N, CA, C, O and the ligand as a Tripos MOL2 file, in Angstrom:
@<TRIPOS>MOLECULE
protein
  305   303    77     0     0
PROTEIN
NO_CHARGES

@<TRIPOS>ATOM
      1 N          76.2200   17.7840   87.7080 N.3       1 MET1
      2 CA         77.2890   18.4100   87.4980 C.3       1 MET1
      3 C          76.8650   19.7630   86.7750 C.2       1 MET1
      4 O          75.8550   19.8320   86.0750 O.2       1 MET1
      5 N          77.7280   20.8330   87.0050 N.am      2 ILE2
      6 CA         77.5330   22.0520   86.8190 C.3       2 ILE2
      7 C          77.6660   22.3810   85.3800 C.2       2 ILE2
      8 O          78.7650   22.2690   84.8370 O.2       2 ILE2
      9 N          76.5680   22.8000   84.6930 N.am      3 ARG3
     10 CA         76.5910   23.0920   83.1850 C.3       3 ARG3
     11 C          76.6580   24.5380   83.2140 C.2       3 ARG3
     12 O          76.8330   24.9990   82.0860 O.2       3 ARG3
     13 N          76.5840   25.3260   84.0490 N.am      4 ASN4
     14 CA         76.5810   26.8390   84.1450 C.3       4 ASN4
     15 C          77.3780   27.4410   85.1160 C.2       4 ASN4
     16 O          77.2040   27.1540   86.3010 O.2       4 ASN4
     17 N          78.2640   28.2740   84.7550 N.am      5 ILE5
     18 CA         79.1380   28.7760   85.8760 C.3       5 ILE5
     19 C          78.4350   29.6060   86.6690 C.2       5 ILE5
     20 O          78.9240   29.8880   87.7630 O.2       5 ILE5
     21 N          77.1600   30.1610   86.2880 N.am      6 HIS6
     22 CA         76.2990   30.9740   87.1350 C.3       6 HIS6
     23 C          75.4380   30.0760   88.2790 C.2       6 HIS6
     24 O          74.7150   30.5370   89.1630 O.2       6 HIS6
     25 N          75.7100   28.7550   88.0200 N.am      7 GLU7
     26 CA         75.0750   28.0130   89.0980 C.3       7 GLU7
     27 C          76.0500   27.9670   90.4150 C.2       7 GLU7
     28 O          75.7230   27.5300   91.5180 O.2       7 GLU7
     29 N          77.1850   28.4570   90.0890 N.am      8 VAL8
     30 CA         78.0780   28.4180   91.3370 C.3       8 VAL8
     31 C          77.7270   29.7980   92.1400 C.2       8 VAL8
     32 O          77.7930   30.8950   91.5860 O.2       8 VAL8
     33 N          77.3940   29.6470   93.3350 N.am      9 LYS9
     34 CA         76.9530   30.9050   94.0470 C.3       9 LYS9
     35 C          77.9200   31.3430   95.2510 C.2       9 LYS9
     36 O          77.9020   32.3870   95.9040 O.2       9 LYS9
     37 N          78.8090   30.1800   95.3520 N.am     10 GLU10
     38 CA         79.8920   30.6050   96.4440 C.3      10 GLU10
     39 C          81.1350   29.8260   95.8190 C.2      10 GLU10
     40 O          81.2090   29.0760   94.8460 O.2      10 GLU10
     41 N          82.1320   30.3030   96.7820 N.am     11 CYS11
     42 CA         83.4680   29.7700   96.3520 C.3      11 CYS11
     43 C          83.5090   28.2840   96.9150 C.2      11 CYS11
     44 O          83.1230   28.0380   98.0580 O.2      11 CYS11
     45 N          83.9080   27.4810   96.2110 N.am     12 PRO12
     46 CA         83.9880   25.9590   96.4460 C.3      12 PRO12
     47 C          84.9750   25.8950   97.5380 C.2      12 PRO12
     48 O          84.8700   24.9290   98.2930 O.2      12 PRO12
     49 N          86.0350   26.8550   97.7880 N.am     13 ASP13
     50 CA         87.0520   26.7510   98.5190 C.3      13 ASP13
     51 C          86.7590   27.3730   99.9850 C.2      13 ASP13
     52 O          86.8500   26.7470  101.0410 O.2      13 ASP13
     53 N          86.4110   28.6490   99.8460 N.am     14 CYS14
     54 CA         86.2440   29.3640  101.1130 C.3      14 CYS14
     55 C          84.8480   29.7730  101.3720 C.2      14 CYS14
     56 O          84.5090   30.5000  102.3060 O.2      14 CYS14
     57 N          83.9760   29.2080  100.3950 N.am     15 ALA15
     58 CA         82.4270   29.5030  100.5320 C.3      15 ALA15
     59 C          82.0520   31.0860  100.4970 C.2      15 ALA15
     60 O          80.9110   31.4890  100.7220 O.2      15 ALA15
     61 N          82.9710   31.7930  100.2390 N.am     16 SER16
     62 CA         82.6830   33.2510  100.0950 C.3      16 SER16
     63 C          81.7120   33.4950   98.8870 C.2      16 SER16
     64 O          81.9160   32.8020   97.8900 O.2      16 SER16
     65 N          80.6330   34.4380   98.8550 N.am     17 ASP17
     66 CA         79.9130   34.7580   97.8050 C.3      17 ASP17
     67 C          80.5310   35.8920   97.0210 C.2      17 ASP17
     68 O          79.9670   36.3610   96.0320 O.2      17 ASP17
     69 N          81.6200   36.3000   97.4390 N.am     18 ASN18
     70 CA         82.5570   37.3360   96.6750 C.3      18 ASN18
     71 C          83.0000   36.8600   95.5020 C.2      18 ASN18
     72 O          84.2210   36.9310   95.3650 O.2      18 ASN18
     73 N          82.2800   36.3140   94.4530 N.am     19 ILE19
     74 CA         82.7790   35.6760   93.1990 C.3      19 ILE19
     75 C          82.4610   36.5090   92.0300 C.2      19 ILE19
     76 O          81.5170   37.2990   91.9930 O.2      19 ILE19
     77 N          83.3710   36.2740   90.9930 N.am     20 ILE20
     78 CA         82.8300   36.9940   89.7920 C.3      20 ILE20
     79 C          82.9010   35.8770   88.6420 C.2      20 ILE20
     80 O          83.6530   34.9080   88.7460 O.2      20 ILE20
     81 N          82.2120   36.0460   87.7350 N.am     21 TYR21
     82 CA         82.0810   35.2060   86.6290 C.3      21 TYR21
     83 C          82.6930   35.6800   85.3290 C.2      21 TYR21
     84 O          82.4180   36.7390   84.7650 O.2      21 TYR21
     85 N          83.6300   34.6860   84.8890 N.am     22 ASP22
     86 CA         84.2940   34.9910   83.5190 C.3      22 ASP22
     87 C          83.5550   34.1610   82.4750 C.2      22 ASP22
     88 O          83.8100   32.9850   82.2140 O.2      22 ASP22
     89 N          82.7750   34.7780   82.0090 N.am     23 ASP23
     90 CA         81.9890   33.9250   80.7860 C.3      23 ASP23
     91 C          82.9290   33.2880   79.7130 C.2      23 ASP23
     92 O          82.9610   32.1440   79.2600 O.2      23 ASP23
     93 N          83.6090   34.2860   79.4790 N.am     24 GLU24
     94 CA         84.4860   33.7240   78.1520 C.3      24 GLU24
     95 C          85.2850   32.5060   78.4800 C.2      24 GLU24
     96 O          85.5140   31.6350   77.6410 O.2      24 GLU24
     97 N          85.7110   32.4590   79.7320 N.am     25 ARG25
     98 CA         86.5820   31.2360   80.0160 C.3      25 ARG25
     99 C          85.7900   30.1680   80.7150 C.2      25 ARG25
    100 O          86.2410   29.0400   80.9160 O.2      25 ARG25
    101 N          84.6240   30.5560   81.0690 N.am     26 ASP26
    102 CA         83.8900   29.6850   81.8810 C.3      26 ASP26
    103 C          84.5740   29.4260   83.2890 C.2      26 ASP26
    104 O          84.7920   28.2930   83.7170 O.2      26 ASP26
    105 N          84.8290   30.3710   83.8360 N.am     27 GLN27
    106 CA         85.5500   30.2960   85.1270 C.3      27 GLN27
    107 C          84.9570   31.0320   86.1740 C.2      27 GLN27
    108 O          84.3660   32.0540   85.8250 O.2      27 GLN27
    109 N          84.9730   30.7730   87.2990 N.am     28 VAL28
    110 CA         84.3850   31.5230   88.4890 C.3      28 VAL28
    111 C          85.5020   31.7130   89.3950 C.2      28 VAL28
    112 O          86.1660   30.8200   89.9220 O.2      28 VAL28
    113 N          85.6600   33.1290   89.5390 N.am     29 ILE29
    114 CA         87.0410   33.5100   90.2120 C.3      29 ILE29
    115 C          86.5670   33.9590   91.5300 C.2      29 ILE29
    116 O          85.5480   34.6470   91.5870 O.2      29 ILE29
    117 N          87.2110   33.6330   92.5920 N.am     30 CYS30
    118 CA         86.8920   34.1670   94.0590 C.3      30 CYS30
    119 C          87.6500   35.1780   94.2500 C.2      30 CYS30
    120 O          88.8620   35.1620   94.0370 O.2      30 CYS30
    121 N          86.8910   36.3320   94.7460 N.am     31 ARG31
    122 CA         87.8470   37.5610   95.0240 C.3      31 ARG31
    123 C          88.5040   37.5370   96.3510 C.2      31 ARG31
    124 O          89.4190   38.3040   96.6470 O.2      31 ARG31
    125 N          87.9710   36.5570   97.2110 N.am     32 ASP32
    126 CA         88.5530   36.5600   98.6530 C.3      32 ASP32
    127 C          89.7780   35.6200   98.6230 C.2      32 ASP32
    128 O          90.8210   36.0360   99.1270 O.2      32 ASP32
    129 N          89.7490   34.5990   98.1690 N.am     33 CYS33
    130 CA         90.9420   33.7170   98.1320 C.3      33 CYS33
    131 C          91.6320   33.6790   96.8260 C.2      33 CYS33
    132 O          92.8030   33.2980   96.8300 O.2      33 CYS33
    133 N          91.0660   34.0250   95.6840 N.am     34 GLY34
    134 CA         91.8430   34.0340   94.5630 C.3      34 GLY34
    135 C          91.5440   32.7580   93.7600 C.2      34 GLY34
    136 O          91.9750   32.6000   92.6180 O.2      34 GLY34
    137 N          90.8650   31.9480   94.3370 N.am     35 LEU35
    138 CA         90.5260   30.6070   93.4510 C.3      35 LEU35
    139 C          90.0460   30.7890   92.2780 C.2      35 LEU35
    140 O          89.2080   31.6740   92.1060 O.2      35 LEU35
    141 N          90.4820   29.9810   91.2220 N.am     36 ILE36
    142 CA         89.9210   29.9850   89.8670 C.3      36 ILE36
    143 C          89.2200   28.6310   89.6850 C.2      36 ILE36
    144 O          89.8580   27.5800   89.6140 O.2      36 ILE36
    145 N          87.8780   28.6960   89.6140 N.am     37 PHE37
    146 CA         86.9730   27.5330   89.5450 C.3      37 PHE37
    147 C          86.4940   27.2860   88.2690 C.2      37 PHE37
    148 O          85.6770   28.0810   87.8030 O.2      37 PHE37
    149 N          86.8580   26.3150   87.6090 N.am     38 GLU38
    150 CA         86.6020   25.9820   86.1460 C.3      38 GLU38
    151 C          85.5410   24.6540   86.1880 C.2      38 GLU38
    152 O          86.0600   23.5620   85.9570 O.2      38 GLU38
    153 N          84.2690   24.6860   86.4350 N.am     39 PRO39
    154 CA         83.5220   23.6030   86.4170 C.3      39 PRO39
    155 C          83.4670   23.0760   85.0920 C.2      39 PRO39
    156 O          83.3220   21.8570   84.9910 O.2      39 PRO39
    157 N          83.5600   23.7980   84.0070 N.am     40 LEU40
    158 CA         83.2840   23.1700   82.8400 C.3      40 LEU40
    159 C          84.4560   22.7550   82.0710 C.2      40 LEU40
    160 O          84.4210   22.4290   80.8840 O.2      40 LEU40
    161 N          85.5070   22.7870   82.8210 N.am     41 ALA41
    162 CA         86.9820   22.5900   82.1750 C.3      41 ALA41
    163 C          86.9410   21.1240   81.4010 C.2      41 ALA41
    164 O          86.4610   20.1530   81.9860 O.2      41 ALA41
    165 N          87.3940   21.0290   80.2460 N.am     42 PRO42
    166 CA         87.4710   19.7490   79.5510 C.3      42 PRO42
    167 C          88.3390   18.7420   80.3970 C.2      42 PRO42
    168 O          89.4000   19.0620   80.9340 O.2      42 PRO42
    169 N          87.8140   17.5840   80.4500 N.am     43 GLY43
    170 CA         88.4950   16.5190   81.1260 C.3      43 GLY43
    171 C          88.3490   16.5320   82.7260 C.2      43 GLY43
    172 O          88.4360   15.5390   83.4480 O.2      43 GLY43
    173 N          88.1330   17.7230   83.0960 N.am     44 GLU44
    174 CA         88.0150   17.7970   84.6940 C.3      44 GLU44
    175 C          86.7050   17.2590   85.0350 C.2      44 GLU44
    176 O          86.6210   16.6590   86.1070 O.2      44 GLU44
    177 N          85.9630   17.3390   84.5130 N.am     45 GLU45
    178 CA         84.4870   16.7810   85.1200 C.3      45 GLU45
    179 C          84.5320   15.1500   85.1960 C.2      45 GLU45
    180 O          83.9850   14.6230   86.1650 O.2      45 GLU45
    181 N          85.0510   14.4770   84.3870 N.am     46 GLU46
    182 CA         85.3210   13.0990   84.7390 C.3      46 GLU46
    183 C          86.1030   12.7800   85.7530 C.2      46 GLU46
    184 O          85.7630   11.8820   86.5230 O.2      46 GLU46
    185 N          87.2200   13.4340   85.9040 N.am     47 ARG47
    186 CA         88.0780   13.2270   87.0050 C.3      47 ARG47
    187 C          87.3010   13.5630   88.2620 C.2      47 ARG47
    188 O          87.3190   12.7860   89.2160 O.2      47 ARG47
    189 N          86.6750   14.6050   88.2890 N.am     48 PHE48
    190 CA         85.8610   15.0990   89.3780 C.3      48 PHE48
    191 C          85.0860   13.9650   89.8230 C.2      48 PHE48
    192 O          85.2310   13.5100   90.9580 O.2      48 PHE48
    193 N          84.2390   13.4680   88.9550 N.am     49 GLU49
    194 CA         83.2410   12.3370   89.3820 C.3      49 GLU49
    195 C          83.8880   11.2740   89.7330 C.2      49 GLU49
    196 O          83.4270   10.6000   90.6540 O.2      49 GLU49
    197 N          84.8640   10.9560   89.2090 N.am     50 PHE50
    198 CA         85.7120    9.7430   89.5160 C.3      50 PHE50
    199 C          86.2300    9.9200   90.7630 C.2      50 PHE50
    200 O          86.2080    8.9380   91.5060 O.2      50 PHE50
    201 N          86.7220   11.0070   91.1950 N.am     51 ALA51
    202 CA         87.3880   11.2230   92.5950 C.3      51 ALA51
    203 C          86.3210   11.3310   93.5770 C.2      51 ALA51
    204 O          86.4710   11.1080   94.7780 O.2      51 ALA51
    205 N          85.1830   11.7020   92.9860 N.am     52 HIS52
    206 CA         84.0150   11.6300   94.0300 C.3      52 HIS52
    207 C          83.1560   10.4160   94.3770 C.2      52 HIS52
    208 O          82.2520   10.3490   95.2090 O.2      52 HIS52
    209 N          83.6010    9.5270   93.6120 N.am     53 GLY53
    210 CA         82.8530    8.0500   93.8520 C.3      53 GLY53
    211 C          82.1780    7.7810   92.8160 C.2      53 GLY53
    212 O          81.7140    6.6410   92.7830 O.2      53 GLY53
    213 N          81.9290    8.5700   91.8020 N.am     54 ALA54
    214 CA         81.0140    8.3330   90.5030 C.3      54 ALA54
    215 C          79.5150    8.4080   90.9660 C.2      54 ALA54
    216 O          78.5830    7.9970   90.2740 O.2      54 ALA54
    217 N          79.3860    8.9470   92.1480 N.am     55 ALA55
    218 CA         77.9290    9.1800   92.5060 C.3      55 ALA55
    219 C          77.3130   10.4110   91.7550 C.2      55 ALA55
    220 O          77.7930   11.5380   91.8820 O.2      55 ALA55
    221 N          76.1950   10.1320   90.9450 N.am     56 PRO56
    222 CA         75.9230   11.2650   90.2870 C.3      56 PRO56
    223 C          75.2040   12.2680   91.1970 C.2      56 PRO56
    224 O          74.3030   11.8810   91.9410 O.2      56 PRO56
    225 N          75.6270   13.6810   91.1440 N.am     57 GLU57
    226 CA         74.9760   14.5040   91.6730 C.3      57 GLU57
    227 C          74.1520   15.5440   90.8830 C.2      57 GLU57
    228 O          74.6250   16.4420   90.1860 O.2      57 GLU57
    229 N          72.7960   15.2730   91.1070 N.am     58 PRO58
    230 CA         71.9420   16.0890   90.1820 C.3      58 PRO58
    231 C          72.2630   17.6060   90.1610 C.2      58 PRO58
    232 O          72.5700   18.2660   89.1680 O.2      58 PRO58
    233 N          72.1440   18.0120   91.3650 N.am     59 LYS59
    234 CA         72.4080   19.6050   91.5890 C.3      59 LYS59
    235 C          73.0100   19.7860   92.6030 C.2      59 LYS59
    236 O          72.4410   19.6300   93.6840 O.2      59 LYS59
    237 N          74.2810   20.1520   92.5260 N.am     60 PRO60
    238 CA         75.1680   20.7980   93.6820 C.3      60 PRO60
    239 C          74.5870   22.0540   94.0270 C.2      60 PRO60
    240 O          74.9000   22.9920   93.2940 O.2      60 PRO60
    241 N          73.7880   22.2940   95.0040 N.am     61 LYS61
    242 CA         73.1190   23.4640   95.0990 C.3      61 LYS61
    243 C          73.9100   24.4150   96.0890 C.2      61 LYS61
    244 O          74.0050   25.6270   95.8910 O.2      61 LYS61
    245 N          74.4300   23.8060   97.0930 N.am     62 THR62
    246 CA         75.2150   24.5330   98.0230 C.3      62 THR62
    247 C          76.7660   24.4410   97.6200 C.2      62 THR62
    248 O          77.1990   24.8220   96.5330 O.2      62 THR62
    249 N          77.4710   23.9340   98.5530 N.am     63 LYS63
    250 CA         79.0200   23.8050   98.2970 C.3      63 LYS63
    251 C          79.2550   22.5900   97.6500 C.2      63 LYS63
    252 O          78.7070   21.6210   98.1750 O.2      63 LYS63
    253 N          79.8620   22.4030   96.7440 N.am     64 PRO64
    254 CA         80.3320   21.1920   96.0960 C.3      64 PRO64
    255 C          81.3170   20.6580   96.9290 C.2      64 PRO64
    256 O          82.1440   21.3280   97.5480 O.2      64 PRO64
    257 N          81.2140   19.3930   96.9360 N.am     65 ALA65
    258 CA         82.2110   18.6530   98.0200 C.3      65 ALA65
    259 C          83.6700   18.4980   97.3770 C.2      65 ALA65
    260 O          84.7060   18.2720   98.0030 O.2      65 ALA65
    261 N          83.5230   18.6760   95.9210 N.am     66 LYS66
    262 CA         84.8960   18.3210   95.3150 C.3      66 LYS66
    263 C          85.6710   19.7140   95.3380 C.2      66 LYS66
    264 O          85.1400   20.8220   95.2580 O.2      66 LYS66
    265 N          86.9340   19.4590   95.4530 N.am     67 LYS67
    266 CA         87.9450   20.7150   95.4420 C.3      67 LYS67
    267 C          88.7990   20.7160   94.2830 C.2      67 LYS67
    268 O          89.4080   19.6950   93.9640 O.2      67 LYS67
    269 N          88.8870   21.7790   93.6360 N.am     68 PRO68
    270 CA         89.9200   22.0350   92.5880 C.3      68 PRO68
    271 C          91.3750   21.5950   92.9930 C.2      68 PRO68
    272 O          91.8160   21.8030   94.1230 O.2      68 PRO68
    273 N          91.9510   21.0950   92.1950 N.am     69 ALA69
    274 CA         93.3500   20.5760   92.4800 C.3      69 ALA69
    275 C          94.2920   21.7650   92.9500 C.2      69 ALA69
    276 O          94.9120   21.7790   94.0130 O.2      69 ALA69
    277 N          94.2960   22.7900   91.9540 N.am     70 LYS70
    278 CA         94.9450   23.8940   92.5510 C.3      70 LYS70
    279 C          94.3050   24.5770   93.5280 C.2      70 LYS70
    280 O          93.0850   24.7320   93.5870 O.2      70 LYS70
    281 N          95.1800   25.0270   94.3660 N.am     71 LYS71
    282 CA         94.5760   25.8590   95.4680 C.3      71 LYS71
    283 C          95.3880   27.2270   95.5770 C.2      71 LYS71
    284 O          96.6170   27.2710   95.6260 O.2      71 LYS71
    285 N          94.6660   28.1810   95.6060 N.am     72 ALA72
    286 CA         95.4940   29.5700   95.6130 C.3      72 ALA72
    287 C          95.8460   29.7880   97.1130 C.2      72 ALA72
    288 O          95.3460   29.1150   98.0140 O.2      72 ALA72
    289 N          96.6290   30.6540   97.2780 N.am     73 LYS73
    290 CA         97.1920   30.9890   98.8000 C.3      73 LYS73
    291 C          96.2820   31.5210   99.4110 C.2      73 LYS73
    292 O          95.4540   32.1890   98.7920 O.2      73 LYS73
    293 N          96.2060   31.3590  100.7710 N.am     74 LYS74
    294 CA         95.4150   31.7750  101.7050 C.3      74 LYS74
    295 C          96.0370   32.9400  102.5480 C.2      74 LYS74
    296 O          97.1950   32.8150  102.9470 O.2      74 LYS74
    297 N          95.3730   33.9800  102.8140 N.am     75 LYS75
    298 CA         95.9220   34.9990  103.5380 C.3      75 LYS75
    299 C          96.1400   34.6800  105.0230 C.2      75 LYS75
    300 O          97.1320   35.0050  105.6750 O.2      75 LYS75
    301 N          95.0960   34.0130  105.4550 N.am     76 LYS76
    302 CA         95.0540   33.9790  107.1130 C.3      76 LYS76
    303 C          96.0650   32.8130  107.4700 C.2      76 LYS76
    304 O          96.2750   32.5170  108.6470 O.2      76 LYS76
    305 ZN         87.3810   31.7150   97.8270 Zn       77 ZN77
@<TRIPOS>BOND
     1     1     2 1
     2     2     3 1
     3     3     4 2
     4     3     5 am
     5     5     6 1
     6     6     7 1
     7     7     8 2
     8     7     9 am
     9     9    10 1
    10    10    11 1
    11    11    12 2
    12    11    13 am
    13    13    14 1
    14    14    15 1
    15    15    16 2
    16    15    17 am
    17    17    18 1
    18    18    19 1
    19    19    20 2
    20    19    21 am
    21    21    22 1
    22    22    23 1
    23    23    24 2
    24    23    25 am
    25    25    26 1
    26    26    27 1
    27    27    28 2
    28    27    29 am
    29    29    30 1
    30    30    31 1
    31    31    32 2
    32    31    33 am
    33    33    34 1
    34    34    35 1
    35    35    36 2
    36    35    37 am
    37    37    38 1
    38    38    39 1
    39    39    40 2
    40    39    41 am
    41    41    42 1
    42    42    43 1
    43    43    44 2
    44    43    45 am
    45    45    46 1
    46    46    47 1
    47    47    48 2
    48    47    49 am
    49    49    50 1
    50    50    51 1
    51    51    52 2
    52    51    53 am
    53    53    54 1
    54    54    55 1
    55    55    56 2
    56    55    57 am
    57    57    58 1
    58    58    59 1
    59    59    60 2
    60    59    61 am
    61    61    62 1
    62    62    63 1
    63    63    64 2
    64    63    65 am
    65    65    66 1
    66    66    67 1
    67    67    68 2
    68    67    69 am
    69    69    70 1
    70    70    71 1
    71    71    72 2
    72    71    73 am
    73    73    74 1
    74    74    75 1
    75    75    76 2
    76    75    77 am
    77    77    78 1
    78    78    79 1
    79    79    80 2
    80    79    81 am
    81    81    82 1
    82    82    83 1
    83    83    84 2
    84    83    85 am
    85    85    86 1
    86    86    87 1
    87    87    88 2
    88    87    89 am
    89    89    90 1
    90    90    91 1
    91    91    92 2
    92    91    93 am
    93    93    94 1
    94    94    95 1
    95    95    96 2
    96    95    97 am
    97    97    98 1
    98    98    99 1
    99    99   100 2
   100    99   101 am
   101   101   102 1
   102   102   103 1
   103   103   104 2
   104   103   105 am
   105   105   106 1
   106   106   107 1
   107   107   108 2
   108   107   109 am
   109   109   110 1
   110   110   111 1
   111   111   112 2
   112   111   113 am
   113   113   114 1
   114   114   115 1
   115   115   116 2
   116   115   117 am
   117   117   118 1
   118   118   119 1
   119   119   120 2
   120   119   121 am
   121   121   122 1
   122   122   123 1
   123   123   124 2
   124   123   125 am
   125   125   126 1
   126   126   127 1
   127   127   128 2
   128   127   129 am
   129   129   130 1
   130   130   131 1
   131   131   132 2
   132   131   133 am
   133   133   134 1
   134   134   135 1
   135   135   136 2
   136   135   137 am
   137   137   138 1
   138   138   139 1
   139   139   140 2
   140   139   141 am
   141   141   142 1
   142   142   143 1
   143   143   144 2
   144   143   145 am
   145   145   146 1
   146   146   147 1
   147   147   148 2
   148   147   149 am
   149   149   150 1
   150   150   151 1
   151   151   152 2
   152   151   153 am
   153   153   154 1
   154   154   155 1
   155   155   156 2
   156   155   157 am
   157   157   158 1
   158   158   159 1
   159   159   160 2
   160   159   161 am
   161   161   162 1
   162   162   163 1
   163   163   164 2
   164   163   165 am
   165   165   166 1
   166   166   167 1
   167   167   168 2
   168   167   169 am
   169   169   170 1
   170   170   171 1
   171   171   172 2
   172   171   173 am
   173   173   174 1
   174   174   175 1
   175   175   176 2
   176   175   177 am
   177   177   178 1
   178   178   179 1
   179   179   180 2
   180   179   181 am
   181   181   182 1
   182   182   183 1
   183   183   184 2
   184   183   185 am
   185   185   186 1
   186   186   187 1
   187   187   188 2
   188   187   189 am
   189   189   190 1
   190   190   191 1
   191   191   192 2
   192   191   193 am
   193   193   194 1
   194   194   195 1
   195   195   196 2
   196   195   197 am
   197   197   198 1
   198   198   199 1
   199   199   200 2
   200   199   201 am
   201   201   202 1
   202   202   203 1
   203   203   204 2
   204   203   205 am
   205   205   206 1
   206   206   207 1
   207   207   208 2
   208   207   209 am
   209   209   210 1
   210   210   211 1
   211   211   212 2
   212   211   213 am
   213   213   214 1
   214   214   215 1
   215   215   216 2
   216   215   217 am
   217   217   218 1
   218   218   219 1
   219   219   220 2
   220   219   221 am
   221   221   222 1
   222   222   223 1
   223   223   224 2
   224   223   225 am
   225   225   226 1
   226   226   227 1
   227   227   228 2
   228   227   229 am
   229   229   230 1
   230   230   231 1
   231   231   232 2
   232   231   233 am
   233   233   234 1
   234   234   235 1
   235   235   236 2
   236   235   237 am
   237   237   238 1
   238   238   239 1
   239   239   240 2
   240   239   241 am
   241   241   242 1
   242   242   243 1
   243   243   244 2
   244   243   245 am
   245   245   246 1
   246   246   247 1
   247   247   248 2
   248   247   249 am
   249   249   250 1
   250   250   251 1
   251   251   252 2
   252   251   253 am
   253   253   254 1
   254   254   255 1
   255   255   256 2
   256   255   257 am
   257   257   258 1
   258   258   259 1
   259   259   260 2
   260   259   261 am
   261   261   262 1
   262   262   263 1
   263   263   264 2
   264   263   265 am
   265   265   266 1
   266   266   267 1
   267   267   268 2
   268   267   269 am
   269   269   270 1
   270   270   271 1
   271   271   272 2
   272   271   273 am
   273   273   274 1
   274   274   275 1
   275   275   276 2
   276   275   277 am
   277   277   278 1
   278   278   279 1
   279   279   280 2
   280   279   281 am
   281   281   282 1
   282   282   283 1
   283   283   284 2
   284   283   285 am
   285   285   286 1
   286   286   287 1
   287   287   288 2
   288   287   289 am
   289   289   290 1
   290   290   291 1
   291   291   292 2
   292   291   293 am
   293   293   294 1
   294   294   295 1
   295   295   296 2
   296   295   297 am
   297   297   298 1
   298   298   299 1
   299   299   300 2
   300   299   301 am
   301   301   302 1
   302   302   303 1
   303   303   304 2
@<TRIPOS>SUBSTRUCTURE
     1 MET1         2 RESIDUE 1 A MET
     2 ILE2         6 RESIDUE 1 A ILE
     3 ARG3        10 RESIDUE 1 A ARG
     4 ASN4        14 RESIDUE 1 A ASN
     5 ILE5        18 RESIDUE 1 A ILE
     6 HIS6        22 RESIDUE 1 A HIS
     7 GLU7        26 RESIDUE 1 A GLU
     8 VAL8        30 RESIDUE 1 A VAL
     9 LYS9        34 RESIDUE 1 A LYS
    10 GLU10       38 RESIDUE 1 A GLU
    11 CYS11       42 RESIDUE 1 A CYS
    12 PRO12       46 RESIDUE 1 A PRO
    13 ASP13       50 RESIDUE 1 A ASP
    14 CYS14       54 RESIDUE 1 A CYS
    15 ALA15       58 RESIDUE 1 A ALA
    16 SER16       62 RESIDUE 1 A SER
    17 ASP17       66 RESIDUE 1 A ASP
    18 ASN18       70 RESIDUE 1 A ASN
    19 ILE19       74 RESIDUE 1 A ILE
    20 ILE20       78 RESIDUE 1 A ILE
    21 TYR21       82 RESIDUE 1 A TYR
    22 ASP22       86 RESIDUE 1 A ASP
    23 ASP23       90 RESIDUE 1 A ASP
    24 GLU24       94 RESIDUE 1 A GLU
    25 ARG25       98 RESIDUE 1 A ARG
    26 ASP26      102 RESIDUE 1 A ASP
    27 GLN27      106 RESIDUE 1 A GLN
    28 VAL28      110 RESIDUE 1 A VAL
    29 ILE29      114 RESIDUE 1 A ILE
    30 CYS30      118 RESIDUE 1 A CYS
    31 ARG31      122 RESIDUE 1 A ARG
    32 ASP32      126 RESIDUE 1 A ASP
    33 CYS33      130 RESIDUE 1 A CYS
    34 GLY34      134 RESIDUE 1 A GLY
    35 LEU35      138 RESIDUE 1 A LEU
    36 ILE36      142 RESIDUE 1 A ILE
    37 PHE37      146 RESIDUE 1 A PHE
    38 GLU38      150 RESIDUE 1 A GLU
    39 PRO39      154 RESIDUE 1 A PRO
    40 LEU40      158 RESIDUE 1 A LEU
    41 ALA41      162 RESIDUE 1 A ALA
    42 PRO42      166 RESIDUE 1 A PRO
    43 GLY43      170 RESIDUE 1 A GLY
    44 GLU44      174 RESIDUE 1 A GLU
    45 GLU45      178 RESIDUE 1 A GLU
    46 GLU46      182 RESIDUE 1 A GLU
    47 ARG47      186 RESIDUE 1 A ARG
    48 PHE48      190 RESIDUE 1 A PHE
    49 GLU49      194 RESIDUE 1 A GLU
    50 PHE50      198 RESIDUE 1 A PHE
    51 ALA51      202 RESIDUE 1 A ALA
    52 HIS52      206 RESIDUE 1 A HIS
    53 GLY53      210 RESIDUE 1 A GLY
    54 ALA54      214 RESIDUE 1 A ALA
    55 ALA55      218 RESIDUE 1 A ALA
    56 PRO56      222 RESIDUE 1 A PRO
    57 GLU57      226 RESIDUE 1 A GLU
    58 PRO58      230 RESIDUE 1 A PRO
    59 LYS59      234 RESIDUE 1 A LYS
    60 PRO60      238 RESIDUE 1 A PRO
    61 LYS61      242 RESIDUE 1 A LYS
    62 THR62      246 RESIDUE 1 A THR
    63 LYS63      250 RESIDUE 1 A LYS
    64 PRO64      254 RESIDUE 1 A PRO
    65 ALA65      258 RESIDUE 1 A ALA
    66 LYS66      262 RESIDUE 1 A LYS
    67 LYS67      266 RESIDUE 1 A LYS
    68 PRO68      270 RESIDUE 1 A PRO
    69 ALA69      274 RESIDUE 1 A ALA
    70 LYS70      278 RESIDUE 1 A LYS
    71 LYS71      282 RESIDUE 1 A LYS
    72 ALA72      286 RESIDUE 1 A ALA
    73 LYS73      290 RESIDUE 1 A LYS
    74 LYS74      294 RESIDUE 1 A LYS
    75 LYS75      298 RESIDUE 1 A LYS
    76 LYS76      302 RESIDUE 1 A LYS
    77 ZN77       305 GROUP 0 **** ****
């Protein structure tokens, strides 16, 4: 599970590395698709793991398989 938003290297949705970190809110914001990713959101973690089959992921290095519920609009 991601403990530091800076571990997120690319957008979970569109895989863009054009992302910015909001340290105050612990959010990662994609500048390409507008996705706001909150890896540390309270209550979200358990739900994510649950939805993911409760399989522990030691280190999501590349693209996390889980997707945030809310999806920003896509331009394409
Ligand atoms: Zn994106």
